[in-house]
Legacy VTK file of the C-alpha trace (Angstrom):
# vtk DataFile Version 3.0
C-alpha trace
ASCII
DATASET POLYDATA
POINTS 108 float
47.001 -152.106 155.099
49.982 -150.824 157.004
52.834 -148.950 155.423
55.472 -151.522 156.347
53.693 -154.199 154.302
53.474 -151.906 151.285
57.114 -150.858 151.660
58.265 -154.491 151.795
56.118 -155.413 148.807
57.660 -152.602 146.738
61.165 -153.420 147.987
60.766 -157.051 146.900
60.074 -155.734 143.411
63.201 -153.600 143.297
61.784 -150.289 144.513
63.673 -148.824 147.440
62.315 -145.789 149.254
64.124 -143.206 147.100
63.201 -144.810 143.769
59.600 -145.361 144.810
59.200 -141.796 146.086
60.631 -140.339 142.868
58.390 -142.599 140.770
55.204 -141.428 142.495
56.307 -137.801 142.585
56.889 -137.157 146.273
59.948 -136.761 148.450
61.563 -139.707 150.137
60.863 -138.094 153.518
57.169 -137.666 152.681
56.929 -141.286 151.571
58.621 -142.470 154.765
56.113 -140.509 156.837
53.169 -141.976 154.938
54.536 -145.517 155.172
55.071 -145.145 158.927
51.311 -145.187 159.459
49.374 -148.239 160.558
46.700 -147.601 157.942
47.831 -146.041 154.681
45.584 -144.105 152.327
44.051 -145.949 149.394
45.347 -143.273 147.037
48.937 -144.043 148.086
48.356 -147.770 147.643
46.946 -147.177 144.153
49.863 -144.944 143.137
52.468 -147.407 144.392
50.695 -150.331 142.732
50.624 -148.493 139.407
54.352 -147.707 139.614
55.436 -151.250 140.460
53.112 -152.746 137.847
50.547 -154.587 139.947
46.999 -153.961 141.063
46.080 -153.005 144.622
44.349 -156.398 144.841
47.684 -158.093 144.107
49.232 -156.311 147.066
46.309 -157.250 149.304
46.782 -160.883 148.396
45.406 -161.502 144.933
47.278 -163.690 142.512
50.264 -162.372 140.609
52.067 -163.936 137.726
55.516 -163.675 139.270
54.933 -164.061 142.976
53.331 -166.160 145.656
52.470 -163.125 147.713
49.881 -163.779 150.372
49.778 -160.441 152.116
47.475 -160.596 155.104
48.331 -164.210 155.843
52.055 -163.657 156.301
54.545 -160.925 155.790
56.005 -160.211 152.373
59.376 -161.333 153.696
57.869 -164.668 154.750
56.299 -165.033 151.328
59.589 -164.254 149.589
61.212 -166.947 151.718
58.404 -169.348 150.809
58.924 -168.619 147.106
62.648 -169.287 147.450
62.011 -172.549 149.333
59.552 -173.687 146.663
62.123 -172.999 143.937
64.761 -174.922 145.877
62.356 -177.844 146.356
61.635 -177.922 142.626
65.384 -177.989 141.918
65.902 -180.850 144.397
63.027 -182.845 142.925
64.571 -182.506 139.456
67.963 -183.532 140.804
66.457 -186.566 142.568
64.699 -187.619 139.374
67.995 -187.576 137.490
69.697 -189.613 140.230
66.894 -192.192 140.217
67.244 -192.532 136.437
71.005 -193.108 136.779
70.487 -195.724 139.509
67.856 -197.511 137.441
70.266 -197.679 134.469
73.009 -199.072 136.723
70.677 -201.782 138.077
69.781 -203.107 134.619
LINES 1 109
108 0 1 2 3 4 5 6 7 8 9 10 11 12 13 14 15 16 17 18 19 20 21 22 23 24 25 26 27 28 29 30 31 32 33 34 35 36 37 38 39 40 41 42 43 44 45 46 47 48 49 50 51 52 53 54 55 56 57 58 59 60 61 62 63 64 65 66 67 68 69 70 71 72 73 74 75 76 77 78 79 80 81 82 83 84 85 86 87 88 89 90 91 92 93 94 95 96 97 98 99 100 101 102 103 104 105 106 107
């Protein structure tokens, strides 16, 4: 896993670089250096996962209870956009159902 993917995953859960670094006990500069690598160490992944409350498998693409993350298939940003689009679609479906009910009442 590359550092950018891990950084985006943490950011989407409210952990910016400074907060994340402080939470895992390293400097922000050290964290930035580690996340700049194409292949991060498993120990860093495990520490970050523990801090943000998920398992390393969740970050790699396992199921989570509050996300549709599919890391490895698309970027975390793409997955966040997908989640938002799915929520908007659900809202529109509900709205359409209410409109159909109103129209059916008017046609009776």
